[in-house]
N, C-alpha and C positions, 0 to 999 in steps of 0.2 A: 504494500500500500504506500503510495507516494503522498507524503504530507510535508508541510514546511518544517524545517528543523527547529526544534525547541524542546522545552521541558514542561511536563504537566504534573500537577498534584492531584491525585485521585485515590480514594480509599486509604488515606493517611500515608501515602508514599509518593515519592518523586520518580517519574518514569519518562523515557523518551516519548515524544509526541505519538509515534507510531504504535506505542503500547498502551495508550490512554483510551480505554473503552468503557462504555456503559452498557447495561443490560437492555435488550430489545423490549423488556417489560417495564422499563422506566417510564413513568408518566411524562417525563420531559420529552421522550422520543415518541410515545404513543399519542399524546394529547397536546404537545407544545406547552405542557404545564411546568413552567420554569420561569425564572427571571435571571438576568445577567447584567453585567456592566463591563465596560472596557475602559482602561486607562492606558495612556502611552508613556513610554520611557524614551527620553531623548538625551543622548550623551550620558547615559547611566543615571539620569534623574527622572523620577516620576513627576508628572505634571498634574497638579491639583488632585492628588491621591485622596486627600481627606474628603473632598467634595464627592468624588466618585464612590467611595466606600459608604458615605452617609446616604447617598441616593440608593445604592444597592441594598442597604439595610432597610430603608423605607419601602422599597419595592417588595422585599421579602415580607415585611409586616403587612402590607396591603393585601397580599394574596395568601396569607396564612401559612408562610413557610418559616422554618426556624433554622437559623445558621448554627451549625454545630461547633463553631469557634467564636471567640470574642474578636472585637475590632483589632486589638494589638496583634493577636495571633494571625489574623487574616493578612495584615500588613506584612508580617514576617514571611508568610507563605508566598505571597506575591513577589517579595524581594528575593526569596530563595529561588523561585522559578527563574527569575531574570538572571540571577547570579550563576546558576547552574547551566543556563542556556548559553552564556557567553556573549549575548547580544548587547551591543552598545545602544542601539535604538530598537525598541520592541513594542509590539502590540500585546497587551496583557489583559486577559479576560478572566473574570470570576463568574461562575455559573452555579446557581442553586436550583436543583430540580426537585420535583415532588418525590422522586425516588420510586422504589418498588415496595409492593406488599407481599409478604411470604405466602399469602393465600390468594393472590390476584384479586383482592377485594376491589369493588367499585367505589368504595368509600375512601376519599382522598386522605382522611384522617388516619387511615391504617398504614399509609406509606411512610417509609423512613427517608427523610430528606437527605439529599446527597450534594456535597460541595465538590466542584471541580474547578481548578485554576490552571492557567497555562500561559507561557510566554513564547511567542514566535517572532520572526522578523517584522519590523514595522511595515504596515501595509497602507498604501495611499489610495484614496478615491481619485485624487488628481495629483500626479507626480509633479514635484517642483519644476522640472524642466518644461512642463506644459502650462505653467501658471499664467503666463501672458496670454496664451491661447485660450485658456479657461475651459469651463464645462459647457457642453451642449446638452440641454435638457428639453424634454417634451412635458407639457402639462396634460396629463392623461384625463380622459373622461371616466376612467375606472375610479370609483370612489374609495376613499380611505375607510377602513372599518370605523364605525362611529364610536366615540368615547363612552357612550352609554352602554355599549356592548363589551368593549375591551379598553380599559383605561390606558391611554398611551403614556401616561406618566410612569407606569410600571414598564420598564424596559423588557420587551418580550420577543418571542420568536414567531409571532403571528404575522408572517410576511407574505402570504399568498397574494394579497392585494398588491403589494409592492412588486412581486415577481411578475404578475400578469401586466402590471403597469410598465415594467421594464421591457417586456416583449412588445407592448404597444409602442414604446419609445424607439426600440430598434427598428420596427417596421416603418417608422416615420423619419429615420435617419439621424436619431439622437442617441447619445450614449448613456443617458440617465433620465430619471423621471421624477416628477413631483405630482402628488395626488391632491385632489380637491375634496371638500366635503359636499353634502347634498345641496348646500346653498351656493356653490360655486366659489367658495373661499379656499385659499391655499391651506394645506396642512403641512406636509413634509415629504421628504424623499426617503429612499431606503438607506437609513443610517445617517441622515443629515437634516438639519433645519435650514430654513431659507429666509433671506432678508431682501427687501427691495429698498433702493436708495433714490430719493427724490431730493435734489439739492443736498443739504447737509442733514436731512432727516432720514432715519432708518426705520423701516416698518417690518415687523415680523409677526407671524400668526400667534395668537394667544390661546387658541383652543384646538383640540384634536391633535396635539403634538406631544412628543417627548420633550421635557424641559431639559434640553441638552446642556452638558457642562460647557462645551465650546460655545453654544448659543449664549449662555450666561456670561461667559468670558468676553465674548464680542460686545455684549450690551454694556458690561462694566468698563471695558476699554473705550468704547465709543463715548460714553458719558464722561469719562475722565479726560477725554480729548475735546470736550465741549460740544459734542454732537447730540442732537435730540434723537431719542429712541421711543417708538410707539409700539407697544404690544397690544395688538388689536386684530379684528377680522381684516384680512387682506384679500381682496378679490383678485382672481387670476388676471384680470385686465390690468391691474396696477403693476404686476410684475412685468408684463409684456411692454408696458409704457414707461418703465423705470429708466432713470439715468444710468444706474448701475444695479447689479444684483450679485449676491454671493451666497454660498452655502457654508455651513459650519459643521464640523465633525471632528471627533477624536482622531479619526483616520485621515488626517490631512490638514486640520486646523481651519483657517478661513480661506475659501477657495472661490475665485471669480466665476460667475455664470455669465458667459458672453453670448450665448445663443439660446433662444427660447422658441420652440416650434419652428426651427430652422432660420428664424429671423434674428438679426444682431440686436443685442442689448446696448443701447447708447451707440458708441462708435465701433462696437464689436471687440473691444479690448478691455483688459482689466482697468477699472477706473481709479481715480486718485483717492477716493474715500476707502475703497477696498484695499488698495496698496498700503495706505497709511495704517489700517487695522492689521494687515498681515505683518508689517514690520513690528508693530507694538506687541502682537501676539507672540512671535518667536523671541523677541527680546525678553519677555517675561519668563522664558524657560530657565534662565539662570538666576531668577529672583528667589531667594530662600523663603519668602512669604508665599510663593506660588508653587514651589517644587521642593522635592526632597531626594537626596541621593540614595541609591540602592545600598551602598555600604553603610550609610548613616543608619538606616533601618536595621540592617543585620548586626551592627555593633551593639544594639540594645540588648541582645541576648547574651552578651558576654559579661 
């Protein structure tokens, strides 16, 4: 089995990625009954680890999952995965599944929750050498699962709407997709939030979306730079008519969107507001208030 090189923590042990396996009877596999979070490591430093773990714990609480370890131990497990992997820049995921029931009970309370963590090489939605070119997205007519059915604030694997949207985007000559809600307002893409820029004002959807850590970071940075930010319903037409647009994700940070439904956004290049936020975002990766070193965490156990 070909998998990215890395190290996983599963069933209280650290193993190579190719040896990390869960049961086919796990509710996470059978029913997408799981939550997860992803934090990235850049130059051996976790970026906003505390925020990611707090969101992970809150997601678990909302869907009645119990983490089998405390927050300090979870930090240690994640750091150990990165250290053993040898990666300088890493994509680090923590997963909590409903687990399995010894009797194959249909009562989720009978399952023993399972924690899986892993570190693999950093993965990009948009590689830096394509940053000026930007993302080409389609706004699909396939609707996002409504939040009344599945709360998007709980990071989850319910991605079939996104996958069908991606195939819609591919058919239309785009490389990625954004889904709308029933009212024609933007929600999010597979693994990213979206922002529209008009002059110096940023607008981002407030409902039907994961409250992304990079989304939060972009909002904080924009306001610190004197930009106005509105969290509100954003109609799809506003994105198509924006001066600039960008996506935010742990898998790549702040990324320009330069084409929507095959039409250019603004002049078709990354705009000045987006570029300013990109610079501020990556500059923060060395800030000890925003990041923590892998070795710094590991030293706590000594």
